[in-house]
C-alpha positions, 0 to 999 in steps of 0.5 A, a space after each residue: 208941718 204938712 197940713 194935708 196929712 191931717 185926717 180932721 180939721 176939728 176935734 170936737 170935745 164936749 160932755 155928752 150928757 150936757 150938750 150932745 143932743 142940742 148945742 153940740 149937735 147943732 154945732 157939729 152940723 153947721 161945721 159939716 155944712 161949712 165943709 169943715 171935717 170934724 171928729 165927734 166921738 159918737 160918730 167916729 169911734 166904732 164899737 169894740 175899739 180902744 176908746 182912749 187910743 182912738 181919741 188920742 189918735 183923733 186929736 193927733 190927726 186934727 188941726 185944731 180942737 173946739 172944747 165946749 165947756 158946760 156946767 157939768 163938764 168937770 164932773 166927767 173924769 173922761 172929759 178932763 183926761 181928754 182935755 189934758 191930751 188936747 193941751 199936751 198936743 197944743 204944747 208939743 206941736 202947736 195944736 190950735 185950741 178954741 174954748 167955747 163956754 156954753 153955759 158957764 163963765 170962763 172964770 168958773 172954769 179957770 178957778 174951779 168955782 161953783 159946780 166945778 168946785 163941787 166936781 173936784 171935791 168928789 174927784 178928790 174923794 174918788 182919786 185919793 190914790 192919784 191926787 197928782 192926776 186931779 191937780 193936773 186936771 185943775 191946772 189944765 182947766 186954768 190954762 185953757 180958760 185963759 186962752 181967749 175963747 168964745 162965751 155964749 152969755 145971753 146971745 142966741 145959740 144959732 148966732 153964737 154957733 155961726 160965730 164959732 164956725 166963722 172963727 174956726 174957719 179963720 183959724 184954719 185959713 191963718 194956719 194954712 196961710 202960715 203953712 204956705 208962707 213956711 213952704 215959700 220960705 223953705 222953697 227960697 232957701 232950697 233954691 238958694 242952697 241949690 244955686 250955691 251947690 251949682 256954683 261950687 260944682 261949676 268952680 270945681 269943674 272949671 278947676 278940673 278943665 284948667 288943670 287938664 289944659 295946663 297938663 296937656 300944654 305941659 305934655 305938648 311942650 315936653 314932646 316938642 322939647 323931646 323932638 327938638 333934642 332928638 333932631 339935634 342929636 341926629 344932626 350931631 351924629 350926621 355931622 360926626 359921621 361926615 367928619 369921621 368919613 372925611 378923615 377916613 378918606 385921607 390916605 395917610 390916616 389909612 396907612 397909619 390905621 393899617 400899620 396899627 392893625 397889622 401889629 394887633 389882631 382885630 378883636 380876635 376876628 383874624 381879619 387881615 388889616 389889608 382887608 380893613 383898609 380896602 373896606 375903609 377905602 370903599 
């Protein structure tokens, strides 16, 4: 995964009516001061835009999500749908999720007790035609409650926010470190494959050169053999020619040839045999 392709480092999920003007606002400001690029719906979504598609896009373009659970978080069907998107992203692409339990216990979120039980009683009445959606909300809350988040309890909010930002920084750093390790591993693998390809190409080139060398040697040997045969044939012809000429100088042989020629025309040339004998003598 190329982490440089993300638009945001953190997607901040919360119920606006509960924490927008206090806890979540302070958390957002602290994240921003720490130079952690954070998406918050009231700041980053323009009027007239399709809110659901923009929220989904923002989640996909964020490295991690910080989900602030408050007492009335479960009463918002919008917050629950948003949480489902976040956890779907976590399951499919390793999206990091940090649950923050502001004024509610993790067990209350996971088991849907107290105000969460009241909220789901209303959801069943309001979504009787889509109870599957309600069950998905319940299952998602149970899943996220046991991820191991951060709980405020009786701590000072300012210190708690500082701890959250520190934890977010650690998670982002570890993610970047993992990406770096993956990149190094990919680099080593790429170099190994490149070296192997170079060796194969070198071997193929060596075979081609060896083949050309053998071919040239064979051709050279063939030419040498051909030249030798030609020289031998020339010498043979010279020897034969010398022998024939030597025989032709013999006067007895000349008379015998002339006698045979006098009885037969030479290939229809009408050349007197005496002329041929004179030529042979010369």
